[in-house]
N, CA and C of each residue as an Amber inpcrd file, in Angstrom:
protein
   579
   0.8240000  -1.2680000  -0.2460000  -0.1140000  -0.0060000   0.0450000
   0.9040000   1.1820000  -0.0160000   0.7940000   2.0970000  -0.7910000
   1.4050000   3.4640000  -1.1270000   0.8570000   4.4410000  -0.0040000
   1.7770000   4.9920000   0.8000000   1.4300000   6.0100000   1.7560000
   0.8380000   7.4370000   1.1250000  -0.1610000   7.9730000   1.7190000
  -0.4420000   9.1280000   1.2270000   0.2410000  10.3000000   1.5920000
   0.3310000  11.2430000   0.8410000   1.1640000  12.4230000   0.9860000
   0.3800000  13.7020000   1.5150000   1.2170000  14.5170000   2.0570000
   0.8730000  15.8340000   2.4300000   0.0820000  16.5870000   1.3900000
   0.6980000  16.5040000   0.1510000   0.0710000  17.0860000  -0.9620000
  -1.4010000  16.4320000  -1.3100000  -1.4000000  15.3260000  -1.3960000
  -2.6080000  14.5860000  -1.7120000  -3.7030000  14.8850000  -0.7410000
  -3.4880000  15.0170000   0.5820000  -4.5780000  15.4180000   1.4470000
  -5.0830000  17.0520000   1.1360000  -4.0730000  17.8300000   0.8180000
  -4.3640000  19.0590000   0.5290000  -5.2180000  19.3970000  -0.7240000
  -4.7700000  18.7950000  -1.9550000  -5.4380000  18.5860000  -3.0100000
  -6.7820000  18.1830000  -2.8430000  -6.9160000  17.0600000  -2.0950000
  -8.4530000  16.5730000  -2.0970000  -9.2020000  17.3340000  -1.2900000
  -8.6260000  18.2120000  -0.1260000  -9.3300000  19.1810000   0.4580000
  -9.8030000  20.2610000  -0.3670000  -9.1380000  20.9920000  -1.1990000
  -9.4490000  22.1090000  -2.1400000 -10.4190000  21.5110000  -2.9200000
 -10.2140000  20.4990000  -3.6990000 -11.0260000  19.8970000  -4.7110000
 -12.6040000  19.5990000  -3.9750000 -12.6510000  19.0810000  -2.7220000
 -13.8530000  19.0180000  -2.3540000 -14.5400000  20.1460000  -1.7770000
 -13.8410000  21.3270000  -1.2120000 -14.1640000  22.4110000  -0.8710000
 -14.7990000  23.2970000  -2.1990000 -13.9260000  23.1590000  -3.4490000
 -14.5550000  23.8280000  -4.3780000 -15.6980000  23.0060000  -5.2200000
 -15.8490000  21.7090000  -5.2510000 -17.0120000  21.1270000  -5.6880000
 -18.2460000  21.2450000  -4.7190000 -17.9810000  21.1010000  -3.5600000
 -19.1350000  21.5040000  -2.3890000 -19.8620000  22.5260000  -2.4790000
 -19.0760000  23.6290000  -3.0490000 -20.0380000  24.8960000  -2.9920000
 -19.9370000  25.5230000  -4.3950000 -19.8100000  24.6820000  -5.3370000
 -19.6810000  25.0360000  -6.8180000 -19.0700000  26.3810000  -7.1350000
 -17.7830000  26.3110000  -6.5970000 -17.1940000  27.4670000  -6.3990000
 -16.1040000  27.7080000  -7.5930000 -15.5940000  28.9060000  -7.9760000
 -14.5720000  29.1050000  -9.1150000 -13.2440000  28.5450000  -8.4610000
 -13.0280000  28.5940000  -7.5080000 -11.6110000  28.1120000  -7.0230000
 -11.4970000  28.0250000  -5.3770000 -10.6850000  27.1280000  -4.9740000
 -10.3680000  27.0870000  -3.5010000  -9.0700000  26.7450000  -3.3950000
  -8.4720000  27.2890000  -2.2580000  -7.0650000  27.1570000  -1.8410000
  -6.8800000  26.9570000  -0.4640000  -5.6840000  26.1370000  -0.2580000
  -5.0000000  26.1190000   1.1850000  -3.6760000  26.8870000   1.1200000
  -3.8190000  27.7610000   2.3200000  -2.4330000  28.3220000   2.6510000
  -1.8460000  27.8930000   4.0160000  -0.7820000  27.4080000   3.9640000
  -0.2680000  26.9940000   5.2770000   0.9030000  28.1050000   5.6700000
   0.9760000  28.5140000   7.2200000   1.8090000  29.3260000   7.5840000
   3.1850000  28.9490000   7.6250000   4.0290000  29.6320000   7.2650000
   5.3910000  29.5300000   7.1680000   6.0320000  30.3350000   8.2370000
   6.5800000  29.7060000   9.3390000   7.0290000  30.6310000  10.4560000
   8.3810000  31.3210000  10.1330000   9.0630000  30.7100000   9.2240000
  10.3890000  31.3680000   9.1490000  10.2410000  32.5920000   8.2670000
   9.2080000  32.7900000   7.3590000   8.8510000  33.8170000   6.6110000
   7.9200000  34.6860000   6.9180000   7.3130000  34.1790000   7.9240000
   5.8910000  34.8680000   8.5850000   5.0040000  35.2700000   7.4370000
   4.7130000  34.3030000   6.5610000   3.9030000  34.3430000   5.4720000
   2.9830000  33.0380000   5.2030000   1.8350000  33.3810000   4.3430000
   0.9950000  32.3230000   4.2480000   1.3840000  31.8190000   2.8130000
   1.6610000  30.3520000   2.8330000   2.0890000  30.1170000   1.1930000
   0.9070000  29.1530000   0.6550000   0.6220000  29.2090000  -0.6080000
  -0.2520000  28.5520000  -1.3040000   0.1910000  27.0640000  -1.3420000
  -0.4680000  26.2350000  -0.6850000   0.2690000  24.7510000  -0.8870000
  -0.7890000  23.9360000  -1.7720000  -1.8880000  24.2570000  -1.9770000
  -2.8100000  23.4700000  -2.7420000  -3.8620000  24.4320000  -3.4710000
  -4.3630000  24.3720000  -4.6850000  -5.3500000  25.0120000  -5.3250000
  -6.1460000  24.1220000  -6.2820000  -7.3740000  24.6980000  -6.3390000
  -8.3030000  23.9000000  -7.3660000  -9.2540000  25.0740000  -8.0140000
  -9.1600000  24.7860000  -9.1660000 -10.0260000  26.0280000 -10.1580000
  -9.0630000  26.8980000 -10.8690000  -9.8190000  27.9400000 -11.0290000
  -9.0690000  29.0070000 -11.8400000  -7.7840000  29.5580000 -11.3430000
  -6.8400000  29.5810000 -11.9720000  -5.3600000  29.7960000 -11.7100000
  -4.5390000  28.8980000 -10.7500000  -4.9770000  27.6250000 -10.8810000
  -4.4750000  26.8520000  -9.8780000  -3.0630000  26.2600000 -10.2180000
  -2.6840000  26.4040000 -11.5190000  -1.2810000  26.0710000 -11.7410000
  -0.4300000  27.0650000 -11.5370000  -0.5230000  28.3160000 -11.2990000
   0.1290000  29.3270000 -11.0360000   0.4340000  29.8790000  -9.6110000
  -0.4970000  29.1750000  -8.8770000  -0.3820000  29.7590000  -7.4350000
   0.4530000  29.0150000  -6.3350000   0.6530000  27.5070000  -6.7190000
   1.4630000  26.6140000  -5.6780000   2.7510000  27.3490000  -5.4900000
   3.1190000  27.4780000  -4.0120000   4.3540000  28.0950000  -3.7370000
   4.1310000  29.6080000  -3.4450000   3.2920000  30.4080000  -4.1710000
   3.4220000  31.5480000  -3.8560000   3.3130000  31.9430000  -2.1780000
   3.7980000  33.0340000  -1.9490000   3.7280000  33.2820000  -0.5490000
   3.0900000  34.6950000  -0.4560000   2.3040000  35.1090000   0.5610000
   1.8080000  36.4650000   0.8580000   2.2090000  36.6160000   2.2860000
   2.6010000  37.7440000   2.8370000   2.5450000  38.2040000   4.0990000
   1.3910000  37.8390000   5.1990000   1.6630000  37.2660000   6.1440000
   0.6210000  36.7590000   7.0060000  -0.6660000  37.5890000   7.3730000
  -0.2180000  38.8990000   7.3050000  -1.3130000  39.8140000   7.7420000
  -1.9030000  40.5360000   6.4340000  -1.8490000  39.9370000   5.2750000
  -2.2150000  40.4430000   4.1270000  -3.5070000  39.8240000   3.5700000
  -4.6330000  40.6240000   3.3220000  -5.6860000  40.0610000   2.3160000
  -6.7890000  39.4210000   3.5900000  -7.7870000  38.5600000   2.9010000
  -8.6790000  37.8110000   3.8630000  -8.1050000  36.7530000   4.4080000
  -7.2770000  35.8630000   3.6820000  -6.4840000  34.9020000   4.2930000
  -5.7090000  35.3700000   5.5220000  -5.0040000  36.5710000   5.6720000
  -4.1010000  36.9150000   6.5330000  -5.0300000  37.2990000   7.9340000
  -6.3560000  37.9030000   7.5810000  -7.0630000  38.2450000   8.5530000
  -7.7080000  36.9610000   9.2020000  -8.0290000  36.0490000   8.4970000
  -8.6360000  34.7760000   9.2590000  -7.2970000  34.0240000   9.8440000
  -5.9850000  34.0790000   9.4070000  -5.1090000  33.4490000  10.1340000
  -4.6130000  34.3730000  11.3550000  -4.9010000  35.5900000  11.2300000
  -4.5210000  36.3440000  12.4310000  -5.5700000  36.3290000  13.5220000
  -6.7660000  36.0320000  13.3860000  -8.1120000  36.2020000  14.4190000
  -8.5810000  34.7440000  14.5340000  -8.3570000  33.8680000  13.6650000
  -8.6650000  32.4130000  13.9570000 -10.2060000  32.3260000  13.8770000
 -10.8770000  33.3000000  13.1740000 -12.3210000  33.4450000  12.8150000
 -12.6670000  33.0250000  11.4090000 -13.5370000  32.1300000  11.0460000
 -14.0200000  31.9490000   9.7770000 -14.9560000  32.9830000   9.3630000
 -15.0150000  33.2540000   7.9950000 -16.1030000  34.1450000   7.6730000
 -16.5150000  34.1710000   5.9690000 -17.4900000  34.5700000   5.7910000
 -18.0120000  34.8510000   4.2630000 -18.2980000  36.3180000   4.0050000
 -17.7100000  36.8660000   2.9530000 -17.6640000  38.2410000   2.7360000
 -18.3790000  38.2870000   1.2340000 -19.6160000  38.8750000   1.0190000
 -19.9840000  39.0710000  -0.2680000 -19.6150000  40.4670000  -0.6190000
 -19.4810000  40.8000000  -2.0180000 -19.0770000  42.2230000  -2.3030000
 -17.7020000  42.2720000  -1.7280000 -17.1090000  41.4280000  -1.9760000
 -15.4670000  41.5360000  -1.1870000 -14.7790000  42.6310000  -1.5940000
 -14.9200000  43.2730000  -2.9160000 -14.2400000  44.3520000  -3.4610000
 -14.2620000  45.5130000  -2.5840000 -15.5270000  45.6200000  -1.7270000
 -15.7560000  46.8050000  -1.0190000 -15.0440000  46.8080000   0.5680000
 -14.7400000  45.6000000   0.7610000 -13.9330000  45.1890000   2.2260000
 -12.4970000  45.6320000   2.3960000 -12.3860000  46.4230000   3.3190000
 -10.7660000  46.8440000   3.4170000  -9.7740000  45.9240000   3.7570000
 -10.2990000  44.5410000   4.0220000  -9.2730000  43.5310000   4.2120000
  -8.9580000  42.8390000   2.8740000  -9.7710000  43.1690000   1.8530000
  -9.5900000  42.2270000   0.5540000  -8.1360000  43.0470000   0.0640000
  -7.4880000  42.1830000  -0.7520000  -5.9000000  42.8680000  -1.3340000
  -6.3070000  42.5720000  -2.7670000  -7.0280000  43.6460000  -3.5200000
  -7.5290000  43.4750000  -4.8540000  -6.2920000  43.2310000  -5.7650000
  -5.1290000  44.2010000  -5.4440000  -3.9740000  44.0060000  -6.2000000
  -3.3510000  42.3540000  -6.3540000  -3.2990000  41.7340000  -5.1370000
  -2.9140000  40.2700000  -5.3300000  -3.8110000  39.6370000  -5.9180000
  -5.1470000  39.9090000  -5.6450000  -6.2390000  38.9140000  -6.4980000
  -6.0160000  39.4500000  -8.0000000  -5.8290000  40.1910000  -8.3990000
  -5.5890000  40.7930000  -9.7970000  -4.5710000  39.9270000 -10.4600000
  -3.3080000  39.8610000  -9.6970000  -2.0980000  39.0130000 -10.1060000
  -2.6100000  37.6660000 -10.3560000  -3.3380000  37.0880000  -9.4600000
  -3.7010000  35.6030000  -9.7620000  -4.5200000  35.5210000 -10.7980000
  -5.4270000  36.4440000 -11.5110000  -6.1670000  36.2870000 -12.4660000
  -7.5990000  35.8780000 -12.2320000  -7.9590000  36.0480000 -10.8660000
  -9.2140000  35.8570000 -10.3010000  -9.7140000  36.7850000  -9.2530000
 -10.5610000  37.8510000  -9.5730000 -10.9320000  38.9540000  -8.5370000
 -12.4530000  38.2940000  -8.3610000 -12.4280000  37.9390000  -6.9190000
 -13.9330000  37.1840000  -6.6490000 -14.9470000  38.3800000  -6.2010000
 -16.2050000  37.7980000  -6.3020000 -17.1720000  38.7000000  -5.7070000
 -17.4140000  38.3550000  -4.1290000 -17.1610000  37.0200000  -3.9020000
 -17.4570000  36.4660000  -2.6130000 -16.2130000  35.6070000  -2.2230000
 -15.8020000  35.6020000  -1.0610000 -14.8630000  34.8120000  -0.4210000
 -15.2700000  34.1040000   0.9580000 -15.0560000  32.9430000   1.0190000
 -15.2320000  32.1870000   2.3020000 -13.9360000  31.7730000   2.7210000
 -13.6020000  31.9960000   3.9730000 -12.4170000  31.3290000   4.7400000
 -12.5600000  30.7880000   6.1420000 -11.8820000  29.8380000   6.4180000
 -11.8380000  29.1290000   7.6100000 -10.7040000  28.9490000   8.1860000
 -10.0750000  29.1840000   9.3020000  -8.6260000  28.7370000   9.5950000
  -8.4120000  27.2880000   9.9290000  -7.3310000  26.7970000   9.5100000
  -7.0000000  25.6160000   9.8100000  -6.2650000  25.5300000  10.9710000
  -6.6740000  25.0720000  12.1220000  -6.2380000  25.0270000  13.5850000
  -6.0720000  23.5660000  14.1670000  -4.9230000  23.7740000  15.1950000
  -4.5810000  22.5010000  15.9170000  -4.2440000  22.9400000  17.2960000
  -4.9040000  22.4750000  18.3840000  -4.6710000  22.9100000  19.6720000
  -4.5690000  24.4630000  19.9130000  -5.5370000  25.1780000  19.1440000
  -5.6540000  26.5030000  19.3090000  -4.5690000  27.3480000  18.4470000
  -3.7160000  26.7510000  17.6830000  -2.7620000  27.3720000  16.8850000
  -3.3260000  27.3430000  15.2920000  -3.3060000  28.5760000  14.7920000
  -3.5710000  28.5430000  13.3550000  -2.6690000  28.2040000  12.5670000
  -2.7250000  26.8530000  11.6580000  -1.6550000  26.2930000  10.8220000
  -1.8280000  26.9990000   9.5390000  -2.9640000  27.3350000   9.1530000
  -3.0200000  28.0460000   7.8340000  -4.5360000  28.3010000   7.5760000
  -4.8690000  28.4060000   6.3080000  -6.3500000  28.9200000   6.0380000
  -6.9780000  28.2050000   4.8190000  -8.2600000  27.7640000   4.9040000
  -8.8070000  27.3220000   3.6960000  -9.7220000  28.2850000   3.1540000
  -9.3420000  28.6400000   1.7650000 -10.1530000  29.7370000   1.4410000
 -11.1020000  29.1510000  -0.0120000 -12.3520000  29.6330000  -0.1090000
 -12.9830000  29.3030000  -1.3540000 -13.5210000  30.6950000  -1.9190000
 -13.4320000  30.8080000  -3.3150000 -13.6400000  31.9710000  -4.2180000
 -15.0450000  31.7980000  -4.9220000 -15.7880000  32.6070000  -4.8360000
 -16.8090000  32.6750000  -5.5810000 -17.8610000  31.5610000  -5.1560000
 -18.0790000  31.0510000  -4.0340000 -19.1120000  29.9330000  -3.8030000
 -20.5150000  30.3430000  -4.1050000 -21.1960000  29.2540000  -4.5470000
 -22.6720000  29.4200000  -4.6460000 -23.5590000  28.9800000  -3.4440000
 -23.7530000  30.0020000  -2.5700000 -24.3060000  29.7570000  -1.3060000
 -25.8770000  29.8850000  -1.1610000 -26.4830000  30.2160000  -2.3770000
 -27.9760000  30.5870000  -2.2410000 -28.5970000  29.3980000  -1.6740000
 -28.3070000  27.9170000  -1.9100000 -29.1830000  26.8330000  -1.4640000
 -28.9060000  26.5430000  -0.0060000 -27.7820000  26.9390000   0.5020000
 -27.5260000  26.5060000   2.0850000 -27.5350000  27.6440000   2.9100000
 -27.0730000  28.8900000   2.4270000 -27.0390000  30.0960000   3.4010000
 -25.4560000  30.0660000   3.9400000 -25.3140000  31.2720000   4.5180000
 -23.7840000  31.5290000   5.1890000 -23.5260000  30.9300000   6.0430000
 -24.5020000  30.4390000   7.0530000 -24.0920000  29.9340000   8.3620000
 -23.9080000  28.4340000   8.1420000 -24.6010000  27.6840000   7.2090000
 -24.1760000  26.4540000   7.1290000 -23.1170000  26.1840000   6.1200000
 -22.7630000  27.2180000   5.3670000 -21.3430000  27.3540000   4.5230000
 -20.3550000  27.1800000   5.4180000 -20.3130000  28.1360000   6.2130000
 -19.2130000  28.3240000   7.2180000 -19.2350000  27.0300000   7.9860000
 -20.1700000  26.4920000   8.6470000 -19.9780000  24.9960000   9.4810000
 -19.3690000  24.0580000   8.3260000 -19.9090000  23.9800000   7.3040000
 -19.3740000  23.0740000   6.3330000 -18.0010000  23.2870000   5.8500000
 -17.3900000  24.5820000   5.6130000 -16.0790000  24.8080000   5.5660000
 -14.9850000  24.6770000   6.6350000 -15.5260000  25.0970000   7.7720000
 -14.7080000  24.6800000   9.0710000 -14.4840000  23.1560000   9.1210000
 -15.5300000  22.4510000   8.9950000 -15.3840000  21.0310000   9.1180000
 -14.4120000  20.6400000   8.0410000 -14.3630000  20.9970000   6.9110000
 -13.4970000  20.6150000   5.9410000 -11.9780000  21.1630000   6.3000000
 -11.8080000  22.0150000   6.9770000 -10.4990000  22.5700000   7.3850000
 -10.2760000  21.8620000   8.5740000 -10.9520000  21.4690000   9.5210000
 -10.7650000  20.5300000  10.7590000 -10.2360000  19.2720000  10.0550000
 -10.9890000  18.7870000   9.3530000 -10.7370000  17.1520000   8.6390000
  -9.2960000  17.2640000   8.0720000  -9.0930000  18.4160000   7.2080000
  -7.5860000  18.0800000   6.6730000  -6.5210000  18.4480000   7.6010000
  -6.7650000  19.2390000   8.5570000  -6.0350000  19.4760000   9.8710000
  -5.4720000  18.1900000  10.4260000  -6.4490000  17.2690000  10.9130000
  -6.5250000  16.1240000  11.4950000  -5.7600000  15.1100000  10.6820000
  -6.0680000  15.0790000   9.3950000  -5.2840000  14.1270000   8.4330000
  -3.6500000  14.5660000   8.2650000  -3.4250000  15.9170000   8.2390000
  -2.3570000  16.3250000   8.2420000  -1.5090000  16.0120000   9.4860000
  -2.0680000  16.1550000  10.5490000  -1.4360000  15.9700000  11.8330000
  -1.0490000  14.3350000  12.0460000  -1.9170000  13.7380000  11.8390000
  -1.7590000  12.1980000  11.9580000  -0.6540000  11.7300000  10.9790000
  -0.7440000  12.2750000   9.6060000   0.4460000  12.1200000   8.7690000
   1.9440000  12.4640000   9.1630000   1.7920000  13.5920000   9.5190000
   3.0800000  14.1960000  10.1590000   3.5130000  13.4030000  11.2730000
   2.8290000  12.9700000  12.3170000   3.0620000  12.4140000  13.5140000
   3.6720000  10.9950000  13.1000000   3.1180000  10.2470000  12.1040000
   3.3860000   8.8310000  11.6050000   4.7190000   9.2060000  11.0000000
   4.9600000  10.1640000  10.3090000   6.3000000  10.2830000   9.7000000
   7.5060000  10.6310000  10.6720000   7.0040000  11.5660000  11.6780000
   7.8220000  11.5960000  12.8130000   8.4730000  10.5790000  13.3720000
   7.3580000   9.8400000  13.7410000   7.6710000   8.4240000  14.4760000
   8.5740000   7.4980000  13.6720000   8.2720000   7.4210000  12.2970000
   9.0290000   6.4080000  11.4740000  10.6350000   6.8340000  11.2600000
  10.6070000   8.3260000  11.0640000  12.0220000   8.9790000  11.1400000
  12.8530000   8.7520000  12.4620000  12.0110000   8.7410000  13.6210000
  12.8590000   8.5490000  14.8430000  13.2250000   7.2060000  14.8600000
  12.2060000   6.2290000  14.5530000  12.5520000   4.9020000  14.7340000
  13.7310000   4.2760000  13.7090000  13.9980000   4.8980000  12.7110000
  14.9410000   4.5140000  11.5930000  16.1920000   5.1890000  12.0660000
  16.2640000   6.4690000  12.6080000  17.1570000   7.1980000  12.8660000
  18.0600000   6.5790000  14.2390000  17.3250000   6.2040000  15.2110000
  18.1110000   5.5920000  16.4180000  17.5200000   4.4000000  17.1400000
  16.5040000   3.5820000  16.5400000  16.2200000   2.3190000  16.8810000
  14.9420000   2.2610000  17.8930000  14.9280000   1.0900000  18.5010000
  13.6430000   0.9340000  19.3560000  13.1120000   1.9120000  20.6790000
  14.5970000   2.2810000  21.0320000  14.2690000   3.3010000  22.4190000
  13.5880000   4.5630000  21.6800000  14.0430000   5.2660000  20.4320000
  13.4100000   6.3830000  20.0420000  12.1740000   5.8670000  19.3790000
  11.8880000   4.9330000  18.9190000  10.6700000   4.4270000  18.5060000
   9.1900000   4.4420000  19.5800000  10.1460000   4.0320000  20.6080000
   9.0830000   4.0750000  22.0580000   8.9800000   5.5700000  22.4550000
  10.0770000   6.1750000  22.2660000   9.7240000   7.6160000  22.7620000
   8.7110000   8.3500000  21.8990000   8.7200000   8.0640000  20.6180000
   7.8460000   8.7360000  19.7590000   6.5550000   8.0170000  19.9270000
   6.3470000   6.8990000  20.4440000   4.9950000   6.5010000  20.6710000
   4.5150000   7.1580000  21.7730000   5.2870000   7.1420000  22.8730000
   4.7830000   7.7550000  24.1730000   4.5170000   9.2270000  23.9960000
   5.3270000   9.9480000  23.0220000   5.1290000  11.3070000  22.9410000
   3.6960000  11.8180000  22.0980000   3.5320000  10.7010000  21.1590000
   2.1310000  10.8300000  20.5050000   0.8990000  10.3610000  21.2980000
   1.1200000   9.6140000  22.5120000   0.1790000   8.9990000  23.0910000
  -1.0730000   9.8870000  23.4830000  -2.2650000   9.3730000  23.3520000
  -3.5410000  10.0830000  23.6930000  -3.4360000  10.5660000  25.1290000
  -3.6900000  11.7620000  25.6140000  -3.5910000  12.3900000  26.7130000
  -4.5220000  11.2810000  27.8980000  -5.7270000  10.9370000  27.2890000
  -6.6680000  10.2430000  28.1120000  -6.0990000   9.0960000  28.7640000
  -4.8150000   8.6880000  28.0460000  -4.3100000   7.3080000  28.4430000
  -2.9770000   7.6670000  29.2350000  -3.1960000   8.6840000  30.0040000
  -1.7470000   9.2310000  30.7580000  -1.6420000   8.2610000  31.8330000
  -2.5580000   7.6480000  32.7190000  -2.2820000   6.6300000  33.5280000
  -1.5160000   5.5300000  33.0220000  -2.0720000   5.0200000  32.1680000
  -1.5540000   3.6680000  31.4880000  -0.1120000   3.9100000  30.7770000
   0.0040000   5.0570000  30.2010000   1.5760000   5.2700000  29.9000000
   2.4700000   5.5220000  31.0420000   1.9000000   6.2870000  32.3020000
   2.5810000   6.3420000  33.5340000   3.0470000   4.6950000  33.9200000
   2.2940000   3.9490000  34.0460000   2.3700000   2.3270000  34.3760000
   3.2800000   1.8510000  33.4320000   3.2690000   2.0330000  32.3970000
   4.0160000   1.4170000  31.5110000   5.7180000   1.9370000  31.7840000
   5.8430000   3.2920000  31.9100000   7.0670000   3.6890000  32.1710000
   7.6570000   3.3520000  33.3880000   6.8250000   3.1980000  34.3290000
   7.1430000   2.5060000  35.7100000   7.5660000   1.0560000  35.4160000
   6.9650000   0.1870000  34.6520000   7.3240000  -1.0570000  34.4080000
   8.6830000  -1.1040000  33.7640000   8.9530000  -0.3220000  32.6600000
  10.1470000  -0.1970000  31.8720000  11.3980000   0.3220000  32.7830000
  11.0540000   1.2450000  33.6810000  11.9070000   1.5260000  34.6630000
  12.4230000   0.2490000  35.5740000  11.8080000  -0.5850000  35.9470000
  11.8990000  -1.5870000  36.7290000  12.8160000  -2.4160000  35.9850000
  12.4070000  -2.6960000  34.6080000  12.8370000  -3.6730000  33.8690000
  14.5270000  -3.2640000  33.5580000  14.6710000  -2.0550000  33.3330000
  16.1410000  -1.7250000  32.7720000  16.8690000  -1.5370000  34.0030000
  16.5840000  -1.2880000  35.2460000  17.4570000  -0.8600000  36.3650000
  18.0690000  -2.2250000  36.9070000
């Protein structure tokens, strides 16, 4: 079985978001701490080929606002919204009328933003649309976190052997199993002393 990749998860997320809302386009931006920027990691729809890897300052545009506040939103008539970066939108070749965006969060930290351009919302309304977009963002975040945790454990196991693999397993343990992990550590301590 072939392992799923980070890119496949994000591409699936943006395709599903675009299709769910019959939108012109959808994109995922991930926050790059070193550059303090939001980077287009996946895009579906108009302009998708030219966006991947493009970075914008983390405080720029609607995506920057969502990343900094952690609040999802729907903006109709986006051209009149002061947060909208019309110049950047023009560079991408798509200046939308409506934008929806939701943060991709893990443990209260915003890792990125899922954005949908020109969604068709008449049939479901803004509140249902925000709920759906937020769930798509949460689902992609959960999948990414699991993928990254598995990769981290695999790298640690390959790099330093069984002790590192055990450490990675314990590090990634469900907090609800703290008592069981404590018992395991106590048993291992007795074993190696």
